[in-house]
PAZADREN-849464 format. One record per residue (C-alpha): y, x negated, z. Coordinates in steps of 0.25 Angstrom, whole numbers, plus 5000, padded with zeros to 4 digits. Each point is the difference from the previous one (the first is absolute). Example, Ala and Ser with C-alpha at 12.3 -4.5 7.8 and 13.67 -1.06 7.14 Angstrom:
<nodes>
498249515031;501449944998;
</nodes>
This chain:
<nodes>
497947315216;501149975010;499249925010;499149924991;500249854999;500349954987;498949904995;500349864998;500049944987;498849904997;500349865001;500049924987;498849905000;501049885000;500650055013;498750025006;499549874996;501349935005;499850075014;498649955000;500549864997;501050015012;498950055009;499149884997;501249905001;499649945013;499849864995;501149945008;499350045013;498749954995;500749874997;500549995014;498750035007;499349904991;501049895003;499950035015;498550004999;500049874992;500949935010;499550045013;498550064999;498849915000;498950064992;498649945002;499349944989;498750075003;500650155000;499250114994;500149994985;500349864999;499249924990;499350134995;499249994987;500550134995;501649995000;500250155001;499150025012;500649885006;501450074999;499550135006;499449925012;501249925002;500950124999;499250085009;499949895010;501549974999;500350155003;499050025011;499849875008;501049904994;500649895009;501450065000;500850134998;500849934989;498749984991;499650155003;501450044995;499949914988;498650054996;500450155002;501349994992;499349924989;498950114999;501150115000;500749924989;498749994992;499750155001;501550044997;499949914987;498750074996;500750135002;501349954993;499149974988;499450145000;501450065001;500449924988;498750044992;500350155004;501549994996;499649944986;499050114998;501050105002;500949954989;499850054986;499449914990;501049914993;501150055009;500749935012;500050085013;501249945006;501149914994;500149875006;501249985009;500549894991;500050094988;501250085004;501049904997;
</nodes>
């Protein structure tokens, strides 16, 4: 048909994986917010989650406190970006697993960039 759009070719799994890596690559911002927080924010020793008997429930309490009622906006930014990076890392692992599953057994899906020399 004359007016129908041409379909885009599907991205190669390695291209999709690389784009996920770039989306999750916000470590420099996290580093900056962490340094500002470390230098200029005083976190009380008795905040929620401090000294918890169960590590993971303490982490959840601490991050929740930092996001909602933390002593500074810098701490909230640092906690929010860290949470986004952790979720992005989990999504990246899922994308890598899906890309690997899309390959035929015993066959490489994409040539490594250094193999073209």
